[in-house]
N, C-alpha and C positions, 0 to 999 in steps of 0.2 A: 121391168127392172126388178132384180132380186131384192127381197126384203133385207133390211139391215138387221143382223142378229143382235138380240138384246142380251144384256148380262143379267142373270137372275139377281134379285135383291140380296144384299149381304155378301156377294162374291165379287172378286176382282176380275176385270177383263183379262182374257188370255194374252200372254206376252208373245210378240211376233218372233219368228225364227227364220233365218236365211235358208233357202232351199239348198239341199246338198249338191245339186247340179248347177245351180245358177245363183251366185251370191247376190245378185241384184234383185231377186224375187224373194219377197217375204211371205212365209207361210204362217198362217195363224196357228197358235197353240204351243209354240216353243219359244224359249228365251234367247235374246241376243247375248253373246259373250263379249265382254269388254275387258281390256287390259286393266289390271290393278295399278294404282298410282305407284310410280317407281320409287324405291327407297334410295337413301343416300348411300352411295357405294364408293369406297376408297379405291377399289380395284379399277374403277373407270376414270381415274384422275388423268386429266390432260395438262401438260405443262407448256406454256408459251413464254420462253425466256425473253427478257427485255432486250431491245436493241439499243437502248439509250441508258446505260448503267448510271445510277446516281452516285455521286461522290460520297465517301464516308467522312463525316465531319470530324474534326479534331476534338480532343477532350475539352478544350476551352471554347469551342465554336458556339456562337450565338444560336446557330441552327439546333445544336444538341440541347442547349438550355431552353429553347423555345417550347419543347415538348410537342412539337407539331411535325417533326421530320421523321419520315418513315423509310423503310428499306426499298429494295428494287421491285418487290412483287407483293401481291395479295392473293389470298385464297378465297375463291368465291363459288357459290352454287345458288341456283334459283329454284323456286318451288311454286307450283300452282295446285289448286285443289283438284283439278281434273287430271293432270299429268304426273303429279308428285315431284320428286327431286330431279333436277337436270344433272348432266354430267359435271362433276366438280372440276374446277380449273384453277391453276396457278397462272396468273396473268400479270403483266406489268402494272405497278402501282399507278393509280390515276383516278380521275373523277368517276363517280357512279352516274348512270343515266336513269333518272326517274322523272315522272311527270309532276307538275306543280300541284296536282290534286292527289298525289300519292298519300295513302292512309297515314303513313308515319309522320308526315308533315302537319297533319291536322289533328290526329287523335292519339299521338304518342305511342303508337303500336310498335314498340321496339324493346329489346333487352340486350344485355351485353355481359361479357366476362372480363376479368383482369387477371393475367397470369404472367409468368416470366420464364424465359429460358436462360440457363446459367452455364457459362464456361468455367469448369472447375479447375482445381489445382492439379488434377491429373490429366488435364487437357481434354477431357470429355465434356459433352454437352448433356445437360439434364433438364427435365421439367420436374416441377415439384407437385406431387399428388394431382396430376392433371385430370384423373378420373373424377375427382370431386368437382372441378370446374365444369366438366362436360355434363355431369348429372345436374348441377345447379343451373346451367344454361337451359337444359331441357325443362326443369321445373319453372324457371322464369318464363320461358316461352309458353308453357301450358297455362300460366296465370293470366296471360294476355292474349290467349287464343291464337298464338302463332304455331306453326307446324312442328311436329315431333320429328325426331331422327334417332338413329341408333348411335349411342354415345361411343361405342367401340369403333364404329366406322369413322366417326368424327375425329377420334383420337389418332387413328391411323393417318388420316389426312393431315392433321396437325403435325404429327411427327415427320411426315414427308416434307411438309412446308418448312419446318425448322431445319431439317437436314439440308434443304436446298439453300437456305439463306445463311446458315452458320459459317461456312468458310470465309465469307466476306464480312459479315456483320457481327460475328462472334469469333474472330480469328484467334488461333493459338498464339500466345506471346509469352516467351520464357522470361521469368524473373530470376536472374542469376543470384541476386541477393537473398532471396527466400528459397532458392532451389526448387521452384515450382512454377507452374503456369499462372499467369495473372488471372485473377477472378474478374469475370465480366458478366453482364446480364443484358438481355433484350426484353422489353415489355411487349406482351402480346394482347391484342384486343379483338376477340371474337364478338361479332355483333349480328343480330338478326333484326330485320326491319320488314314491315308490311309495305308492299310496293304497288298494290293495285290502285289505279286511278279512279276517282269518283268521290264527290263530296257527299258522303252518306255514312252514317255510323253503322258498321257491320263487322262481322268476323272477317279476318284477313282471308282472302282467297288467292293472293299472290304474295310471295315473300322472297327475300334474299338473305343468305348467310354469307358474311364476309369477315375475314380475319386479316388484320394489318399488324405488322410489327413496328415498334419504334426503333430508333437507331441505338447502337451499342452504348453501354455505359459501364463505368467502374464505380466502386464505392465513393471515390473522390468526386467523380462527376455528379453522382446523385447528391452528394453533400452540397455542391454548388447550386444545383437546382433547388434543393431544399431551402437554402438561404434566400434564393430569389423569390420563391413562392410563399415563403412564410412557414413552411413545414419544418419543424425543429427536430425531426427524427434523427438526423445524423449530426447535428451541430453540437450536441452535448449539453445544451441549455435545458432541455426538457420542454414539453409543450405547455402552453397556457391556454386553458379552456374557459369559455364563457357559457354558463348554464343558460339554457333556453328560457325565454320569458313565459309567463303563465298563459299568454294568448297564442303561443306557438306550439305546434305538434308536428313531428316528422312522420309518425306512423301510428296506427291504431289497430286493435283486434278486428279481424275480418277484412283488413285492407290488403296492402301489398308490400309492407315493410320487409317481408322475408324474401322478396324477389328482387333480382338485380335489374330493375327497370329504370329508364331515364326519368320516369315520373317520380322516382324516389329522390332524385338529385336536383333537378331544376328548381323546385319550390323551396329548396334550402339555401339557395345562393344569396338571397337577400339577407338572411340571418348571418350567413358566413361572411359576407362582405362587411356587415356591421361589426361583427366580432373582430375582424382583421383591422378595421379602421380604429378600433379601440385598443389594439395591441395584443389581441389573442389570436392563436393559430387556428382554432376551430371552435365549434359549438358543442357543448355537452348536452345532448338531447334528453329532456326529461318527459315523463308521461304521467298524466292524471293529477288529481288533487294531492295525492301523496308524494308527488315528485319522484317517481321511480326513475332510476338511472338506466338509460338504454344504450346509446352509442355516442362516440366522440366523432363528430362529422359523419363519415360513412364507415367508420372503423369500429370494431368491437372494443369494449372497455372493461378492464379488469382492475380490481382493488385487492391488495394484500394487507390484511390487518390481523390483529390479535383479538379474539373474542374476549368477553368479560371473564371467561374461565381460563384465559391464558393460552388458548389453542390458536396456532397459526392457520389462517384460512384465506384462500384465494377465491374471490367471489366474482361472478359475472352474470349478466342477465340471461334467462333461459330462452330456449327457442320455442317453447310450446305456446307462448302468447302470440306468436306470429308478428312481432313488432321489431325484430332485429334480423339482420342478415346472417345466415349460417356460414360464417367465414371459414375459409380453408385454414388460415393461420390460427383462428380461434380454436378450431377443432384440434389442431396440432399442439397448441399450447396446453389445452386440457389434457390431452393424452400424455404428453411429456411430463406434466406435473404429477399425474397419477402414477406413471411408471418410474419416475426418477427422483421425486421429492416426497419421501415418506413422512417428513416432518410437517408437510403442508396438506391441509384438507381442501380438496377441490370441490366447490359448491356452485351449482347453477340455480339461482333463485332471484326473484325480484327483491331489490334493495333500494332504499331511498336516500336522498341527499341528507336528510336528518341523521341517518345512521352514519354517513360519511363524516358529517360535521362533528357528531358526538365522538366518533373514534379519534378524530384529530384533536379535539379538546381534551380527551382523556389520555392522549399519548399512545394510543393503540394502532394508529395508522402507520403502516410501514412503507407502502409505495402504491402507485397506480400507473397503469400504462395503457395505451391504445395499440391495437394491432390490426394488420391487414396487409394485402399485397402491396399497396402503395406506401403505407406508413411502416410496414414491417413490424417491429416492436419498438414503440416510442414511449419513453418515460414521460410522465406528467409532473410538472412542478407546482402547478397552481390551478385552482378552479374558482372562478368568481360566481358565487351563488346569490343572485339578487342583491348585490352590493357587499356581501360578506366574502372576504378573501380566505379561501381554504388552502393553506400552504401544505405541500406534500414533501416528505423527506427526499432530498436529492443530493446525497453527499458521497458520490462515488459508489464503491461496492459495499461499504459498511459505514456505520456511524461510530461515534466515540465508544459506544458500548460493544461494538463488534458484532451486533446481531440485527441491525436495522439498516435501511438504505435501499438502494435499487439493485440488490444482489440477485434477486430472482429474475427480473427482466433481463439483466445482463447475462445470466446463465441461459435463459431461454433463447435469447438472440444468438448466443454462441452455438447452442445445440442445433438450432435451425440452420444457421449458416454452414455448419459442418456438414449437414446433410445436403443442402443445396449445392455446395461447391465441392462435394466429393471427398471431404476429409474424413467423413464417416460413411461407411457403406450401409445403406438403409433402404428398405422397400419403398420409402417415400420418394427416393431419387430415381426418376424414370430416365434411364440412360438412352440417348438417341444414337443409334448406330450410324456412323458416318462412313462414306465411301473413301 
């Protein structure tokens, strides 16, 4: 028998290579070539139209108000460590098939996005700054060891998906009274989950990316949903917030408060339920012994006040601490204020409840609001801080002096809606080409 060749100390054994004339024969000394994991490719999209179309619910339908009714299709793609991304597909909306031991069910290995498609006054469909959602989804996936993808390819898939669903779920409807098309929206929820079976803590090796759209809505329909769920965004009353207790924390430096993970939301539901039971719409989350103000529920929080020197200042928590979400609406508000409100200084810094209380007691507090895809721009009328009621001005666009009130949040909401619904041409409005 021929001796087994030994590998000299400190060296690696030679890699085998298939013989040029017989692929079944392995010749020592050369490497095997294997295909690289496949990227996510929009050009490979396959579409399987539904054969059982879902009815479009009416504006007052309980299905619409349930926030659980979706359109006809969903956009899906699967991933594995060995093969990479599968062919993306648009398929009929329906249940997902995963094993009971799937990683997402045991270890919260999932992330998601929230965005909307808008039917504008000009009859065209737009996404609002979707590249920011795509990049944030990638960052969130990276934080929880889910696979990466090319955000440009994902956006192409998303546009094709919206183009397919829009004629039925965001139909053009002429409003003769306003001489424009009716404004409508559809909520979009891209989600990524780890699907490999096995009860063991490990990095995901199998995953699924799925995007589902909700059913169409108008501003009036959103208002009814807001009343039902306790969200005061559209009702005109203003939100009432309950400051978190000293023994509660939503996020912390070095954690994952900056990523849109389910793990950021589930643990807050107990506090949110307690707040609503006491008559508040959301929790104002504080951090640390100094009671730094962070977020209102899962929305970014802004305060407009006058400094002791008399300067108007809009302040919000910064991103560098990693304890708030880098909201798309947040970034848009900051940019609009810097570009269009020269009388207001835009400041991103940590600020405390003591500063908020002091500004209110000294008459320097002008207004506060929460913002996000779900809440949009929602004025706040009151904050309960450990039993102390901090009332905020909420008197229409101005107060008796003509210079205070919720005029800034009203302006911002108007500017954003103009872009979203096509009243203002802007690079933030990503127009979807329809056939």
